[in-house]
C-alpha positions in Angstrom: 29.9 12.9 6.7 26.9 13.8 4.7 27.0 10.5 2.8 27.0 8.7 6.1 24.0 10.7 7.3 22.1 9.7 4.1 23.0 6.0 4.5 22.1 5.8 8.2 18.8 7.8 7.8 17.8 5.7 4.8 18.5 2.4 6.6 16.6 3.3 9.7 13.8 4.7 7.5 13.5 1.3 5.9 13.3 -0.3 9.3 10.7 2.2 10.6 8.5 1.9 7.6 8.4 -1.8 8.0 7.7 -1.7 11.8 5.8 1.5 12.6 5.9 3.8 9.6 7.4 7.3 9.6 10.6 6.7 7.7 10.2 10.0 5.7 10.7 11.8 9.0 14.3 10.7 8.7 15.1 10.7 5.0 13.4 14.1 4.1 15.3 16.2 6.6 18.5 14.3 6.0 18.3 15.3 2.4 17.5 18.9 3.2 20.5 19.0 5.6 22.6 17.6 2.8 21.7 20.7 0.7 18.9 19.3 -1.5 16.0 21.8 -2.0 12.8 20.8 -0.1 10.7 19.9 -3.2 13.5 17.8 -4.7 14.3 16.3 -1.3 10.7 15.1 -1.1 10.9 13.5 -4.5 14.3 12.0 -3.9 13.2 10.7 -0.5 10.3 8.9 -2.3 12.7 7.4 -4.8 14.9 6.1 -2.0 12.2 4.6 0.3 10.0 3.0 -2.4 12.2 -0.1 -3.0 12.5 -0.5 0.8 8.8 -0.6 1.2 8.5 -3.3 -1.5 11.3 -5.3 0.2 9.4 -5.1 3.4 6.3 -6.3 1.6 8.3 -9.3 0.3 9.2 -10.0 3.9 5.5 -10.1 4.7 4.7 -12.3 1.7 3.2 -15.2 3.8 0.9 -12.8 5.7 -0.2 -11.1 2.5 -1.2 -14.5 1.1 -3.8 -14.7 4.0 -5.7 -11.6 2.9 -9.2 -12.6 1.5 -11.3 -9.6 2.6 -10.1 -7.1 0.0 -9.6 -7.2 -3.8 -5.9 -6.7 -3.9 -5.5 -5.9 -7.6 -8.2 -3.2 -7.5 -6.9 -1.8 -4.3 -3.4 -1.5 -5.7 -4.8 0.0 -9.0 -6.6 2.8 -7.1 -3.5 3.4 -5.1 -1.3 3.7 -8.3 -3.7 6.2 -9.9 -3.9 8.3 -6.7 -0.1 8.2 -6.2 0.4 9.5 -9.8 -2.1 12.3 -9.2 -0.3 13.4 -6.0 3.1 13.3 -7.7 2.0 15.4 -10.5 0.5 17.9 -8.1 3.9 18.1 -6.4 5.7 18.7 -9.7 3.3 21.6 -10.4 3.9 23.2 -7.1 6.5 26.0 -7.2 9.6 25.4 -5.1 9.0 28.5 -2.9 5.4 27.5 -2.3 6.4 24.0 -1.3 9.0 25.5 1.1 6.2 27.5 2.8 3.9 24.5 3.2 6.5 21.9 4.2 6.3 22.8 8.0 2.5 22.4 7.9 2.8 19.1 6.1 5.2 17.9 8.7 3.0 19.1 11.5 0.0 17.3 10.0 2.0 14.1 9.5 3.4 14.3 13.1 -0.1 14.8 14.6 -1.5 12.1 12.4 1.3 9.7 13.5 0.9 10.5 17.2 -2.9 10.3 17.4 -3.8 8.2 14.4 -4.1 4.9 16.3 -6.5 6.3 18.8 -8.6 8.0 16.1 -8.6 4.8 14.0 -9.6 2.7 17.0 -12.6 5.0 17.7 -13.6 4.9 14.0 -13.3 1.1 14.0 -15.6 0.8 17.1 -18.2 3.1 15.7 -18.2 2.7 11.9 -17.9 0.1 9.2 -17.5 0.7 5.5 -17.9 -1.3 2.4 -15.4 -2.2 -0.3 -16.4 0.7 -2.5 -16.0 3.3 0.2 -12.6 1.8 1.1 -11.4 2.3 -2.5 -12.8 5.9 -2.5 -10.9 6.7 0.7 -7.8 4.9 -0.5 -7.6 7.0 -3.6 -7.3 10.3 -1.6 -4.8 8.6 0.8 -2.8 7.7 -2.3 -2.9 11.3 -3.6 -1.5 12.5 -0.3 1.1 9.8 -0.4 2.2 10.8 -3.9 2.4 14.4 -2.9 4.2 14.1 0.5 3.4 10.8 2.3 4.3 11.5 5.9 2.1 9.3 8.1 0.5 7.6 5.2 1.0 4.2 6.9 -1.4 5.3 9.7 -4.0 6.3 7.1 -3.8 3.0 5.3 -3.9 0.9 8.5 -6.9 2.9 9.8 -8.8 2.4 6.5 -8.1 -1.3 6.5 -9.1 -1.6 10.2 -12.5 0.2 9.5 -13.0 -2.2 6.6 -12.7 -5.1 9.1 -9.2 -6.5 8.7 -7.7 -7.6 12.1 -4.5 -9.5 11.2 -1.9 -6.8 12.0 1.0 -8.5 10.3 -1.1 -8.9 7.1 -2.2 -5.3 7.4 1.4 -4.2 7.8 2.3 -6.2 4.7 -0.5 -4.7 2.7 0.5 -1.2 3.9 4.1 -1.8 2.8 3.0 -3.2 -0.6 0.6 -0.3 -1.2 3.1 2.3 -0.1 5.8 0.8 -2.3 3.6 0.6 -5.3 2.1 4.2 -5.1 5.6 5.5 -4.4 6.9 3.6 -7.5 4.4 5.3 -9.8 5.2 8.6 -8.2 8.9 7.9 -8.9 8.1 7.7 -12.6 6.6 11.1 -12.5 9.5 12.6 -10.5 12.0 11.1 -12.9 10.4 12.5 -16.0 9.9 15.8 -14.1 13.6 16.0 -13.4 13.0 16.4 -9.6 15.3 13.6 -8.4 18.9 14.1 -7.1 20.2 10.8 -8.3 23.5 10.7 -6.5 21.7 11.0 -3.1 18.8 8.7 -4.3 21.1 5.8 -5.3 23.0 5.9 -2.0 19.8 5.9 0.1 18.0 3.3 -2.0 20.4 0.5 -1.2 20.4 1.4 2.5 16.5 1.7 2.6 16.1 -1.7 0.9 18.4 -3.3 3.5 16.5 -1.6 6.3 13.1 -2.5 4.8 13.8 -6.2 4.5 15.4 -6.3 8.0 12.5 -4.4 9.4 10.0 -7.1 8.5 11.8 -9.5 10.8 12.5 -6.9 13.5 8.8 -6.0 13.6 8.1 -9.3 15.3 10.6 -8.6 18.2 10.6 -4.9 19.0 7.4 -3.4 20.6 6.0 -1.0 18.1 5.1 1.6 20.8 8.8 2.1 21.5 9.5 2.9 17.8 6.4 5.0 17.5 7.6 7.2 20.4 10.9 7.6 18.7 9.3 8.6 15.4 7.0 11.1 17.1 10.0 12.7 18.9 11.8 13.0 15.5 8.6 14.4 13.9 8.2 17.1 16.5 11.9 18.0 16.3 11.8 18.2 12.5 8.5 20.1 12.4 9.9 22.7 14.8 13.1 22.9 12.8 11.3 23.6 9.5 8.9 26.1 11.1 12.0 28.0 12.4 14.1 27.8 9.2 11.7 27.4 6.3 8.3 28.7 7.6 
C-alpha cells in the first residue's frame, strides 16, 4: 500500500510540476507517511522529481527554442550554483531543526503558490528589471529551491514575467528546465551527503518521469486554475498536518 502511495504521488507530482507546479506537496508528505524522516524525505523527494522536471522540459523543447530574451546558459549556470548552495545548507541543518521549520516552509510555499500569480502580476505591471537583476534574483530562488523548493515554479515564472517574457508555454518550459537542473545538482549533494532513501527514490523517479512527460501534453488541455486549486487544497491540508504533528 505504501509503495502504491509513493507511485501515485510521484506520477501526479510530475503532472502537476509540468502544468501548475506544486508537485512537492504530494511527494514530500507521501514519503513522510511512508516513514522517511522529514529531512531525508525532502532530499529523496528532490531526487524523485528532478528527472520528471527534465522530462517535462523535453516536452516543451519547441517552446524553449523560441526564447531569445534571456541568456539560457548563464541563467542555468546561476541556478546550478544556487541549487548547490541550498542543498548544502539542507545537509548542514540538524534533523530536529528541520522538523521544526518544515511546517513554516510548507506554509510559506502554500501562501506563495496561492497568491503568487496576483503578486507577480502586480510586479509585472509596476516594475521592469534588467538581465543582471534577473540573474541576481534567480540565484536566491535557486538557493531556496535546493533547500526546500515548494512553490519555486511560481518564483521562477514571476521573475521571468518581470523580465518581460510573455510566452507562457516557453516560460513553463524554462521553469521546468531550470527546476530540473538545479534539482539535479542538489541531488549530487544529497547523494554524497547520504541523505537519500534509494528504495523510495527509485520507485518514485520512474513514476515522476512518466507524469512529467505526460504533463507537458496535459498542460495544453486542462485549465491550470483547476489544478492550482487542487494544489492549494493539498498544501493547506499538509501544512495543517505538519503543524499538528511536527510543529
